[in-house]
matplotlib code that plots the C-alpha trace (Angstrom):
import matplotlib.pyplot as plt

x = [20.8, 18.2, 14.6, 12.4, 9.7, 6.3, 4.9, 7.6, 7.6, 5.4, 5.1, 3.4, 1.7, -1.1, -1.4, 2.1, 1.2, -1.8, 0.3, -1.3, 0.7, 0.1, 0.5, 2.5, -0.2, -2.9, -0.9, -0.4, -4.1, -5.0, -2.6, -4.3, -7.8, -6.6, -5.4, -8.7, -10.7, -8.5, -8.8, -12.6, -12.8, -10.4, -12.3, -15.6, -17.1, -18.7, -21.9, -20.5, -17.2, -18.6, -19.9, -16.7, -14.5, -17.0, -18.4, -21.7, -22.1, -22.6, -19.3, -17.4, -18.8, -17.7, -14.2, -13.8, -15.3, -12.3, -13.7, -11.2, -9.5, -11.2, -10.2, -6.9, -4.1, -4.5, -8.1, -7.4, -4.8, -7.3, -9.7, -7.1, -6.2, -9.9, -9.8, -6.9, -4.0, -0.7, 0.7, 4.3, 5.8, 9.6, 11.8, 15.3, 18.6, 18.7, 20.8, 22.8, 21.7, 18.6, 15.0, 13.2, 10.4, 7.4, 6.7, 3.9, 5.1, 3.8, 5.5, 4.8, 5.5, 6.4, 3.7, 5.3]
y = [14.9, 12.2, 13.3, 12.5, 9.9, 11.6, 10.3, 12.1, 15.3, 18.1, 19.6, 16.4, 15.0, 17.3, 15.2, 16.3, 19.9, 19.5, 17.9, 14.5, 12.1, 9.3, 11.3, 8.7, 6.1, 8.5, 9.3, 5.6, 4.9, 7.8, 6.3, 2.9, 4.4, 6.3, 3.0, 1.3, 4.0, 3.6, -0.2, 0.0, 2.4, 0.4, -2.8, -1.0, -2.3, 0.8, -0.8, -4.3, -3.3, -3.4, -6.9, -8.1, -6.7, -7.8, -4.5, -2.6, 0.0, 2.8, 1.7, 1.7, 5.1, 6.4, 5.1, 6.4, 9.7, 10.2, 8.8, 6.0, 6.8, 3.8, 1.4, -0.4, -0.5, -4.3, -4.1, -1.7, -4.1, -7.0, -4.9, -4.5, -8.2, -9.1, -7.1, -9.1, -6.7, -7.9, -6.3, -6.8, -5.9, -5.7, -5.3, -4.1, -3.6, -0.7, 2.3, 3.3, 6.6, 6.9, 6.3, 3.6, 4.4, 2.8, 3.3, 2.4, 2.0, 0.8, 0.7, 4.3, 6.3, 6.2, 7.5, 7.5]
z = [-3.7, -3.7, -4.1, -1.0, -1.5, -2.1, 1.2, 3.1, 0.9, 2.4, -1.1, -2.3, 0.8, 2.1, 5.3, 6.3, 5.6, 7.9, 10.6, 10.7, 12.9, 10.4, 7.3, 5.3, 5.9, 4.7, 1.6, 0.8, 1.3, -1.0, -3.6, -3.3, -3.6, -6.7, -8.2, -7.2, -9.0, -12.1, -12.0, -11.8, -14.7, -16.8, -16.3, -16.9, -13.7, -12.3, -10.8, -10.5, -8.8, -5.2, -5.6, -7.1, -4.3, -1.5, -0.3, -0.7, -3.3, -0.7, 1.0, -2.2, -3.2, 0.2, -0.2, -3.7, -2.6, -0.2, 3.1, 3.6, 6.9, 8.6, 5.7, 6.3, 3.8, 3.8, 2.8, 0.0, -1.3, -1.1, -3.2, -5.9, -5.9, -6.2, -9.4, -10.7, -9.8, -8.5, -5.4, -4.3, -1.0, -1.2, 1.8, 1.0, 2.9, 5.3, 4.7, 7.8, 9.3, 7.0, 7.8, 5.8, 3.4, 1.8, -1.9, -4.3, -7.9, -11.2, -14.6, -15.4, -12.2, -8.5, -6.3, -2.9]

ax = plt.figure().add_subplot(projection="3d")
ax.plot(x, y, z, "-o")
ax.set_aspect("equal")
plt.show()
């Protein structure tokens, strides 16, 4: 039996547990914010990061502090690309009788 993607697994997606109607989107945003935080730290940009991605320091602090519901997935992806990261969106063939899924992956692990 195939393991459910993290975004659709209530054991790994707290927004599903809380009954949010857009739980998968919240999970994906959280994953991108996690990646953004890691990127800023790995590039040693702490105070310069906001300027580099085109936001104010208070706004970036708010996002990294978990208040990102009003930030779009697209904007989070633009932040990562501004830091030099590559984002790939891949659309594959559908599987009959099975709902599609969205995943975020890197070389080490699958997040959703």
